[in-house]
N, C-alpha and C positions, 0 to 999 in steps of 0.2 A: 527659681531653679537655675543652677549654673549650666553652661553649655556642656560641660563634662557629664554631669548627672543626667541631663536630658538625653544626651547621646547614648548613655548606658541603658536608659529605659527603652529607647527606641530599638537598640540592638537586641535586648532581651525579648522584646515583643515580636520583632520581624526576623530574628535569627540571622541577621547580617550585621557585620561590624560597621562597614563604611560603604557609602555609595561611590561611584566613579563618574566624575563630571569633568568634561573638557571645557575650556574657556569658550569654545564655539557654542556648546550647548547652553552655557550660562547666558551668553549674549542673545541667543535665540529666545530665551525665556523673557528677556527684558528688551526685546527689540522695539517696544513702543517708546523707549527712552531715547533721547538724543545722545548719540555717542560722539563725544568731542575728541577722544583719542583712544586708540587701542593698539596692541602690539601687531607687528607684521604677520606673525603666526599665531594661530589660535589652538594649538595642540596641547598646551599645558593642562595637566589634570589636577583636580582638587577632590578632596574627600569630605571636607566640612568647611565651616566659615567661622569667623569671629568678628565682633564689632569693636571698634576703638573710638572712644570719645576723646575729647581734648585733653582730659586729665588721666586717661588710662591707655597706656601703650604697651602694657606687659601681658595682657590676657592672651593665653595661647592654649588651645585644647589639644591640637595635634602638632606634629612637626611642621615647622613653618613652610616647608616645601609643599605640603599637602593642603595648606589652609589658604582660603581666600579671605582677605581682610576687607571690611567695609569701614570707610572712614571719611571724615572731612579733610580738606587739604592740609591743615596744620599738623594734625596727628599723623597723616600719611607721610609727610616729609620727615618727621622725626623717626618713624618706624623704618623707612627705607634707608635712612642714614645709619641706624643702629643694626639693621638686619638686611644685608645686601641680597639675601635670597628670598626676601618676602615679596608677596604679590598683593596689590591693593586695588580695590575698586573705590575710586574717589568720587564723591558726590560734590559737584561744584555748583555754587549758586549763580555764577556768571556764565556767559556764553563763551568766555575765553579761558584758555588753560592757565593754571598758576604759573607765575613768572619763573619759578625755579625748576619746572618740569620740562624735560626735553621731549619734543613730539615723538621721537623714535624710541622712547623708553619702553623696553619689553617687560617691565615689571608692573605696569599700571594699565587700568582702564578708567577713563574719565567719562562720567555720565552727567548730563545736565540734571540737577536736582529738581524733582517734581514733588516729593513729599519729605517729611521729616526723616531723619536718620533712623529713628526707632520704627517708623512705619515701613521703611524700605527693608530694614532688618527682618521684620516679620515676613515680608514677601520672599526674601532670600531663604529664610528658614523653611517656608512652605515648599519652595522649589527643591531644596535638598531632601526634605522629608518625602516628597512625592517620588523623587528619584530613588531614594532608599527603599521605599515600599515596592516600587516597580521591580527593581533588581531582586529584592528579597522574594517576591512572588515568583519570579522566573526561576530563581535558584531552588525554590521549594518544588516547583514542577519537575525540575531536573532530579532533585534528591528523591522524590517520590516516583521517579521513572514514569512520568506522564507521557502522553503522546503528542503528536504534532499539533492537533487541534487544541490541546491544553496550553502549549506554549504560545500558540497564536492568539488565543483568547486573552492572555496576559499581555503579550508583546504589543499587539496593535492598539491596546487601550491607551498607551502613551504616545506611540508613533502616529496613531490616528488614521494613517493611510491604509489603503487596501493592499493586502499581501497574499501572494499565492506561493505554494511550494510544489515543485514538480520533481519527478525522479529523473534518472539519467536518460530514459527514453521519452521524456517530456510528458509522462502521464501525470495528471493532476492528483496530488496527494492530500492537500489541505488548502483552505483559503479562508479569508476573513469572513465572519458571519455577522458582524455588527452592521454592515451596510451592503447595499446592492453593488454589483460590479459596475464601476463608473464609466466604462467605455465598451465599444463593440468588440474589441480584441479580447477583453476579459470575459465578456458574456459568451463569446464563442468558445473560449477555453473551458469555461465551466459547463457549457452545454454539451460539448463533445467529450470532455474529460481528458483532452490531450492538446498540447500547445500546437498551433498551426505551424506549417513548415516555414513560414517567413522568418522565424527566429532560429532556424537550424544553424546558420552561419554565425549568428550572435552567440549561440551556445558554445560553439567550438572556440571562438575567440575568448570567451570568459573562462573556459576550462584551461586554456593555455596561460592566461594571465593570473588566475587564482586571486582575483581582487574584486572589490565592489566597483562596478562600472556603470556609468550613466549612459542610458540609451534614450535618444530623443526622437528617433523616427521609427515608429512602429505603425504599420497599416491598421487603421481603425482605432487609433488612440491619439488624443490630443495632449496627453499628459507625459511629462518626463517620468522615466522609470529607472530605479536602481536595481541592477541585477548583481547577484553574487553566487558563485558556485559553492557547493558544499562538498568537502572531502572528508572521508572517514578512513582512517588508516592508509592515507595516501591514495585511496581509490575514489574516483568521482562518484558521488552519491546522488546528487541532484542539483536543483537550482532554485533559489528564492528570489522573488520579484516583489518590489514595493513600488506601487504607483503613487506618485505625488499628487493626489487629487484633493486632499484636505489641507495638509501641511505643505507649504511650498518647499522646494529643494533648497537646502543650505548645508554648510559644513557641519553645523550642529546636528541636523537631522541625520547626516551621514554617520556621525560619531555615535548617535543613539542607535541607529540601525546596526552598527558594528557590535554594540553591546548585546543586542537581541540575537545577532548571528552566533556569538560565542555560545549562548545557551542552546540555540537551535542545533548547533553541531554536537553538543553533548547529548541532546535528546536523540539525534540520529545515531550517535555511537552506541547509546543504550539500546536503541531499537535494533541496530545491526547485530549487537552482541546477544541480545535476549531472544530475538525472533528470526533473524535471517540466518546467521551462523554458517551458512553454506553459500557457495557461489550460485546465485539464483537469477539468471537472466530472465527478464520480463516478470519478475516476482509480483510487482504491483498491478500489472495487467491481469494476471491470473487471479490474484486475491481479490481484486475489485469485482471481477465476474462472480467469484464465489460469494461475495457479500451481498450484491444487489441482483444478481441474475441477469440474463441477457435482455430481459424485457425493458430494463431501465437504462440501457447503454446504447448510445448512438451507433448506428451501423457503420458510419464513416470512421468512427474511433476504432471499432473492432477490425475493420478492413485495414486501416493503417498500421495497427499494432501487429496483426497477423503477418503483414508483409515483412516485419522486422524479425520474425521467428524463422526457424528452419522447418516449420510444419508445412507439408505440401498443400497445394491449392484445394484438392478434394480429399480431405484426410479421413482416415479411420482413427478414432481416439479412444483411449481407455484410461481411467483414473484408478490408481492404487493408493491405498492409505496404509502407511506403516505406523502402527500404534506405539508411540514412545511415552508411555505413562510411568516408566521406571526411571528414577533419577540417575541410576547407574549408567544407563545407556548414553546419557549426555556426555559422559566422560569418554565414551567410545565413538562419539559422533564423527570424527574424521574418518575412522575406519568404516563406519556404517555408510557414510556418504560415498566413500570410494567404491563400496560394493553396489550401492544404489545406481551409480553412474553407469554400471554395466548392464542394467536391466534393459530388455528389448534391444540388445546389441548397441546400447548407447543412444538409441533414438528416443530420447525422453527429456523432459524438464522436471527437475525435482526441487522442492522448496518446502520450508517449514510452514505449518499452519496450525495454530492452536495446540502447540506442543506435540504435534505429530509431523510426519513427513508425508507430503503428497507427491506422487510420481505421475506425471501426465505423459503417457506413451503415445506415439503417433506412427502411422504407416501410410503408404499409398492406398487409395481406395481400391477395394477388391482384394487386398492382400490378406493372406491367412496369418501374417506375422503376429497379429494381436490375439490369436486364439487363446482361449482359457487354458488349454493344455500347455502352450508355450509359457504363458504367464505363471502358471503353477510351477512349472519346472524351474523357471528363473527365480521365483520367490523362495522356493524350497531350498535351492542350492545356495543362493546369494544372501538371503535374509533370515529365513527361519532356522535353518540348521546351524549357522554360525552364531546367531545372536538371540534366537528364541523370540523374535518379534512377530506378533500376529499381524496379518495383512488382510484388508478388505479389498475386494476387486469389483469394479463396476462393470456394467455391460459395455459393449462397444457402441460409440455414438459418433456423429459426424459434425455437429455444430459446436464450436468452442463456447458459445453462449449458454450451452446446456451443462457446462461444467459444474454448476451448483447442484443440478439434479444428479449428476454422477457422484458428486461428493455425498449427497444424501443417501444414495444407494450404498456407498461404502460404510457410512455410519449405521444405517439400518442393518446391514449384514453383520457387522461386528457386534451390534446390540443383540443379535439373535444367535450368537455363536454357540451358546450352551445348548440351545435347541438343535442346532445343526450337528453338533458333536454327538448328541444323543442319537440322532438318526444314523450317523456314521457307525456308532457302536452297535446299534441293532442290526445294521446291514453287514456288519463284520468287516468294515473298512478300517484302515489304519487310523487309530485315534490320535496319535501324536502328529497332527498335521495342522499347521497354523494359518493356512490360506483358506479364506472363506469367500465364496462367489455369491454375487447377488442372486443369481438364479436359484441357489440353494435356499435363499432366505425369502424369496418372493411370496411363496404360498403361505408361509407363516405370518408374513406381514399382512396379507390380505385377510386373515382370520383373527388378527390381533384386535384388542379392544381400543387401540388408539384410533383417532379420527384420521381417515384416509385423505391424503392430499391429491386432489384431482389432477393438477398439472404433473405431479410425480407419477401417478398411474398412467397418464397418457404417454409420458416419456418412457416409462418402463416397458410398456407394451408396443410402442412404435419403434423400438430399437432392438427387436428380436431378430433372430436369423430368419424366422418365418416371414416377417414383414419385408425383409430385404429380398427374399426369394419371390414374394408376391409382386414387389415393384419391378423386379427384373422380368417376371412373366409378362407383365403388362407392356414392357418395353420391347421384348424380343418375340412375343407370341408363343412362348413355351407355356407349359402347365405343370411345373414342378410342385406347386402347392398340392394339387390333387394326388400326385405321385407320392409325396410325403405322407399325406393323410391316410391313404389306403395301405401304405407300407406299415404305418403304425397301427392302423385299425385291424389289419390281418396279422398282427404280431410278427412282422418281418417275413411273412411267407410270400416270397417273390412269385411263386406259381399262381397263387390266388390273385395277387395284384395284377399279374400279366393277363389273366383271364378277364378280370373286371375292366381293364383298360384296353383290351384288344391289342396287346403288344407281346413281343417275345419276352420270355423270362429273363434272358440275358440283357435285354434292353433295360428292364427294370433295375437289375443289379448294376449295370454300367452307370446309369444316371445317379443312383443312390451313392455308389462309391465315388463318383466324380464330385458330388456335392460334399460328401464327408471329407474327402481329401482337400477340397478347395477351402472349406471353412475349418478344417482341422478339428473335427469332433467325431464321436463314435456312438452310433445308435445301439450298439451292443450294451452300453451302460444304461442301467435302469433310470438313473437320475437324468440322463440326457433325454430319454424317451418321455419321462414324466413332465419335464419342463416343456418339451415341444407340444405335448397334448394340452398343457395348460395354455400355451400360446394359441393353439387352435381354438380352444373354447372362447378365449377373448376375441379372436379374429371373427368367429361366427357371430358373436354378440354385437360387434361394432361394424361389420362390413355391410350389413343389409342383406335381406333374404334374396333379392334378385341377383346380386353379385355372386353370392355363394352358389345359387342354382346354376348360373351361367358357367361358373368354373367347373362344376362337376358334371353338368350336362355335356359340355364340350369334351371332357376327359373320357366319359363313358359311352360316347356315341360310337356305334359300330361302324367300321369302315364300309363304304359302298361296294357292292358286288361288282 
């Protein structure tokens, strides 16, 4: 089979016309040969090869400038005289250069011959085929819009070294799975999910240079490392690091690493266009917590990442899910995200997740800023009325590592929207309302036929207003839990409550109104009362009989005469 037909068969099989090989990469592959002469620069690129025997100097598959020729000295001399642009690898039987060859010739590489010309040709062919397959597989990952792990699985198969990819905040996005991290630096990076602070200055230098850079001194690592920043649409996306633990550092390895980077940037561009689409600070931090939950993330990682956000030290958090399941909405995405940015007076982070938009709202601890009433007003005015987008609303929570539970609340709520809407219809409430609160869905979730998640239940009943009031009672010595209970039990009859608690009626109303104003809710609403009664039932079941007795014994004890 001729070189031309063989190349056509390969192209049809792997979907790529030609590989891209630098002279440095070629010499890396044949480093076990004694190199008698080589050009001063190794940047020249080749796409295929051709072999010349003594009697054949005319064979050419590709344009001469892209072809590396394999030849003995006599045929090489004739080719170079006839074709000044040709490049030849000369196999020399002696340890000295041919007399006609100038040592500084930039058109030749001279190798000490170890095998026959035909055997060496087979090795060169294997080298080009391997490169062709490698590049084709990477191109296929890009074409099929694969992820970072997909391109890494292909890329490190030929690079062989350990590779990690981090985002602009040094969060770990992906890493080689074929081998264990080879040094303490990488083990710590993978363990905590975030690059240690030692490389912060390195990152800044790399971003400024926009080039592959060699870093030799990293604490906890004996290996040389190649770093390269990734830019998407002229914005800094992240950093890729290759540790030279298996293959030693060389110019050929750098060139091959560069080919991998080109495909990696395309993957990142696809990822940015298809999934990010909006300006999403700390996107990878939030989505990592959504995927694995707080139980599998190092506390130091969470602490360091939270310091980079604008979220206060002791926050109140709430998650909103905007359901974008209509393709038409993606055309209006800039307009939608502009409106989303105004939710909670701008104190929020919004980011796409599984074709929806999540909005993480935050406020200072104890603030009523995140009340459901305010959230409903924002979402109705900014999201539902102008766009018709349904929204799921989680409870208020305090720990960012519970964001996966809050996300589950929004999904459960929207999954039960039809049931909730039926309840609104029966109650005579406005039916055209696309904001669904988890509190409205909780009872239906409890009686559903699906298997109940224990962690989810603990989370849902430990982040209620009642639980917060109870914790404050323990800290301050108040007993608002008992006040709430009797106020609900006696159907908001302040006189009966006052008689039971041995206080003045106005005192009851003062404390009830104070709590309603502070948390921005209204016990005149039947739904609010029903939700609090449900919270009380769970509280009675889980608090223990002695604790409950003590709460109500202290509250109903008559004052001493």
